[in-house]
C-alpha positions, 0 to 999 in steps of 0.5 A: 750170744754165749750162755752164762755157763759158757762165760763162767767156764771161759772166765774161771777155767773151772772144771765142767762139774763146777760149771754145771752147778752154776746153771740158772734155775729160773731160766725156762725153755720150750723143747718140743712144745714142753717147757723145761728149766735148764737145770731140770733137763740137765738133771733129769732128762739126760741123767743116763748120760755122762757129763762129757758125751762121746760123739755116738752119745750126742748122735743118739740124744739128737737122733741124727746120723753121724754125717749130720753130727759131724756137720754140726761139730764142723760148722761150730753149732755145737761146741766140742773138745777134740782130742786127737781124732776123738770128739768129746761134747760136754753135756752143757754145750749140747743143752746150749745148742738145743735151747738156742734152736727155735722150735 
């Protein structure tokens, strides 16, 4: 089931900056035994990263190898943008992947 920000992005075609403002502030998720709101994770936990991550940033955030990173992208588990040979991963799509995983 798509996250509400995915639906907003697809229907409105707004840039990711505007979609990020549409995050539900009440929605809570548990990551590693700690409960966070999506807005808090987006604003505070990943604040040192740009809104659109490079492949290397994604692997760093998830602490995974490049082989695993490519598998996640290829299998469609993390939505991404491919420009030529370069992958770009919007931070919102990475958060959608993280909260969709069952801890």
